[in-house]
Structure formats: C-alpha cells, structure tokens
C-alpha positions, 0 to 999 in steps of 0.5 A, spaced: 460 556 476 466 551 480 468 552 487 474 556 488 479 552 491 483 553 499 488 556 498 485 561 494 481 562 498 485 564 503 492 566 500 496 569 505 495 564 510 496 559 503 503 561 503 504 562 510 503 554 510 507 553 505 513 557 509 512 553 515 511 546 511 518 548 506 523 550 513 520 543 517 521 539 510 529 542 511 530 541 518 527 534 517 531 533 511 537 534 516 536 532 520 535 524 516 542 525 513 545 525 520 542 520 522 544 516 515 552 518 516 551 516 523 549 509 521 554 508 515 561 509 521 558 505 525 558 500 519 552 495 516 547 493 519 544 486 520 538 485 515 532 482 518 531 476 512 535 474 508 535 474 501 538 468 498 533 465 502 527 468 497 532 468 491 532 460 492 524 460 493 525 464 486 529 459 482 525 453 484 518 457 481 522 458 475 525 452 474 518 449 475 514 453 469 520 452 465 518 444 464 511 446 463 511 450 458 504 448 455 501 449 463 503 456 461 502 457 455 493 455 457 494 460 463 497 465 458 491 465 453 486 465 459 490 472 461 489 474 454 481 473 454 481 476 461 483 482 458 479 482 451 474 482 457 476 487 461 478 492 454 470 489 451 467 493 458 470 498 457 469 500 450 461 498 452 461 502 457 464 508 453 458 508 448 454 508 455 452 502 455 451 499 462 456 493 464 458 488 469 465 489 473 470 484 470 474 485 476 471 487 483 474 489 490 475 483 495 470 483 501 472 489 506 477 492 501 477 499 503 481 502 498 477 503 493 472 505 497 472 512 493 465 513 488 470 516 482 474 508 483 467 505 479 464 512 476 469 515 472 471 511 467 478 511 466 480 510 474 474 504 474 478 501 467 485 503 472 482 499 478 479 493 473 487 492 471 490 493 477 485 487 480 485 482 474 493 483 474 493 482 482 488 476 481 493 472 475 500 473 479 497 470 485 494 464 480 501 463 477 504 462 483 498 458 487 498 453 479 506 453 480 506 445 479 512 441 482 514 445 488 515 446 496 509 448 498 515 452 504 517 455 497 510 457 493 509 460 500 516 464 500 514 466 494 506 467 494 508 471 500 512 476 496 508 477 489 503 479 495 507 485 498 509 486 490 501 487 489 499 491 494 504 496 492 503 496 486 495 499 487 494 506 484 491 507 491 498 507 493 500 514 488 499 520 487 498 520 480 492 515 480 488 517 486 484 520 484 483 523 491 488 526 492 489 529 484 482 532 487 486 534 494 492 536 490 488 542 487 483 544 492 490 545 497 495 547 491 500 541 492 500 543 500 498 536 502 503 532 498 508 538 502 505 535 509 506 529 506 512 529 505 514 533 511 510 527 514 515 522 511 522 525 513 519 526 520 519 518 519 525 517 517 529 521 521 527 517 528 531 512 523 528 506 526 524 504 519 517 505 521 512 509 519 507 512 524 500 511 522 497 516 527 500 522 530 503 520 536 498 524 540 492 520 538 491 516 544 491 518 551 491 512 557 484 511 559 481 515 556 482 511 548 487 506 551 485 500 556 488 501 563 485 494 565 491 490 569 492 484 562 496 478 563 500 473 559 494 466 558 499 464 551 506 464 548 511 462 543 516 465 539 512 468 536 507 472 540 504 472 546 496 473 547 495 478 553 488 477 556 485 484 560 480 484 565 474 489 566 475 495 570 466 494 570 461 489 570 459 490 562 
C-alpha cells in the first residue's frame, strides 16, 4: 500500500501553510513590482558585459564552420553514431539487458546523485541524452578550425553556461527528486520555491541566495580570526587568516 502523502496526513496544517505562502507571495510580488517601477524611473542600468563582444565571437565561430563543411559533416556523422548507441542502449535496457551507459556524469557532478537517475529508465535516458548533447556542443567549440583562442574561450564560456542551464536537474518537470517531493507535499514545495524567488528579486541586487541569512553565526561556523592580504590583482584579493589555536 502506498504511503499517505504528508499533506493528506495533516490537511489543516497544509491549508494553513498554503495560505501563509500565498500571502507571502502576494507581498513579495508587490515589492518586486515596486522595485521594477523605481528602476524604470531611474533609467536603464549599465550592463555588466558588452553583448557585442559575444556577438563578434559567435560570428567568428559561425564563419569558421561555413568554411569547413567537410569537417562539420564528419562531426555530424560522429553525433549520429553517438545517438544510435544511445537508442540501442535504451532498447536493450527495455528488453531487460544490463547495458553499460553511453554517457556518465563527470567525477564530482552531484546533479545526478539520486538513484532515480540510474534506476528509472526514463530519467536515465534523459540524463544520458543531456550529457551527450553537452559533450557534443563543447567538442564542437573545441574543434572549430581557424578561430582565435580569445573568441574560442568566449564561445566556450557561453556554451558551458547554456549547457548547465538546460540540465534536466534544474527543471521541476524533469527532476525525479522534485517530482517526488511535489507529490508528497501537494505542491507546497513549488509554492515555497516561488516565494523564495520573489524574495531574491525583491532585494534588487540580481543575486540568488543559496542559504538562509541566519545559517551562519560569526565565531561559530564563520571564522573570526585576524587576516591580511598576501596577494591581489585587478580581479581578486587572496587573504591569509592567522590561526587562533595551535591546531
């Protein structure tokens, strides 16, 4: 017998949580709107990067491949073989065979540590498809002929950000852990997440909080020792902290 979801075991508490979250969403949404109106009156903000710089790099990237159609066809043939191997693996697993994966996460990649990414056939196929596409895009940039290394580095940076952004682990509908939590909480987790997003937007600094503000306490889990700058350049400062005890 399936376990009763959390929200059904305590429907009154669930209703109160939903009401509270909806109230917070309304207040934070109003704050976001107020901040947006204020920025419009202050005029457009300066962009942190020049989009024309990336546009020039991608123009060089595209032009390089238009001049090397034969090499691009070779890459397309290799991609076709990769996809054939992926589908062959999928159908063999459907038939009950134990098959080695075509693509595996890099060492230290924690996005797919949940067992569902390997045990559930659909999520395993989705994971491997994503890893395969990401590798192909990065290999395409690396193999681009007659391209300056400066432009290659810019295109590679953009492609890596794009590949990371489209990861199925980042989206509620394709993340097995999020789906499981959503079913268990009656969607309250999604409402809480949306409330947190509005909270970040309301702050207006363009940054996303990774932890609650009260997670750390000075002197307890944040070091409070004397330090000095031992190296610096235009990008960063390296600070060395002195120990307070012998160990």
